[in-house]
N, C-alpha and C positions, 0 to 999 in steps of 0.2 A: 768823528764825534767832536763837537765844539769844545774848546778849552774853557773852563769856568774861571771867573774872576776869583782869585785866591784871597783868603783871609789871612792876615789882617789887611785892611785897605791901606795901601801905601801910595799916597798922592794920586788919588783917582779923580779924574774929571768926568762928570756926567754931562753930556752935551745933547740936549733935546732940540730938535728943530721941526718946524711946521707952522702953517699959517692958521692962526686962531679964527680967521674969518671963513674958513673952509671946512666946517664940520669936523670930521674925524682926523683931519690933518693936524689937529692940535694935540694929538696923543703924546708926542715927544716932549713938548714943553710941560704938559700936565704931569707926566711921569716924573720929570726932573723936579717940579715944584713939590710934589707929594713926597718924594724920597728925600729932598732937602730938609724937610721937617724932622727927619730922623737925626739930623745934626751929627753925622758920623765924623770922627776924627780923621783927618787926612783926605777928606772928600771935598771937592769944589763942584759947584753946579752952575751951569750956564744954559741958556736957551735963546734961540733966535728963529726968525722965519725961514732962513736957509743958511747953508754953510757958504761962507765967503772966504776968499784968500786972506782977508784981514784976520780971520780966526786962527791963522797959523800961530800967532803969538800966544793965544790962549792955551795951546797944547803944551807949550814949554813948561818945564819944571813939574811934569806929571809922569808917573811911571806907567799908568794905564789910562786909557780913554774908553768910555762907553758911550757910543753914539746911539741915540734913541730916536726913531722916526716911525710915523704911520706908514702902512703899506697896504695897498688894496689887492695884492696878489699873493702875499705870503700865506703860509698855512695858519689856521686858527690854533690857539689864540695869539701866538707870536712865534718868531724864529730868532734864534740867537746864534751868532757865528763870530769866529775870529776873522779879522780883516787885516790886510797888509797894504802898505803904500803902493800905489799903482798910478801911473800916468794914463789918463783916459781922455775921452773927448771933452769932459767937463773941465779939464785942467786949465783951459784958457777962457772959460766962460765966467760969468758973474756968480752963478750958483754951482757949487762943487759937490761931488760925491765925497763921502768920508775917505775913500781910498785916495782920491785926488788931493784932498786936504793933507793927508799924511805924506803924500809925495811932495807937495809944496813945502811941508815942514822939513823934509830931508834936504831940499834944494836951498832953503833959507839958512838952516842951522848946520848944514854939512855933517850931519850925523844921522843915525837911524832914528826912525820915528818911535814914539812910545808904543808899547803893546796896546793893541786896539781891538775892540769888539763892536758889533752892531746888533742892536735889539730892534727888530722890526715888529711892530704891533699891528695886528690886522684891523683895518678900518673898512668902512663900507660906503659912507656918504661923504663926498668931497666937494660938493657944489658950493659956490659962494653963498654965504648966508645960512647954510645948514648948521644945526646944533650938533653937539656930540651925540652919536647914536647910543642907545642902550647896550647894544651888542658890543660896540667898540669900548664902552666904559667897562663892561665885564671883562673884555680882553686886557684892558689896562690894569685892572685889579689883579688878574692872574699874573701879569708881567711883574707887577710890584711884589707880589708874593714870591715869585721866582727869584728876584733880586735879593729879597730879604732872607730867603732860605739859604742862598749862597753865602750870606754873611751871618747866619744864625741870629737874625733880628726879628722883631715883631713889627708887622706893618702898622 
């Protein structure tokens, strides 16, 4: 069973990533934008098109990281899991996995990476120029409700 993010939020970074020009791939950034409107104490929000080694500095000074991404093969409406630092094939590429970014953090700061989670929201249409699909938007809303329930908040 995946570990839930505990309340109160203590220096939580929400990091959504995805390409807004590729339909449902924008789910991560939209999630972060919507949750940021809650203005939770101790929460920082960031989004980008992909995870880069430069983002290792963004992880510093946070106790927990929640990475949020669209996924075309995860179960509906989303999958939530704990992740750990891990060197993988993306470690030396320009776009990193969350695990490889955590590994890079450990290499740069010479200490353990923050506790980290991955929220993969099911998407369906990822072609260039697609708009967010209705089904993916529904999955996004369920994922936001999940996050809010973990923190006893109203979406």
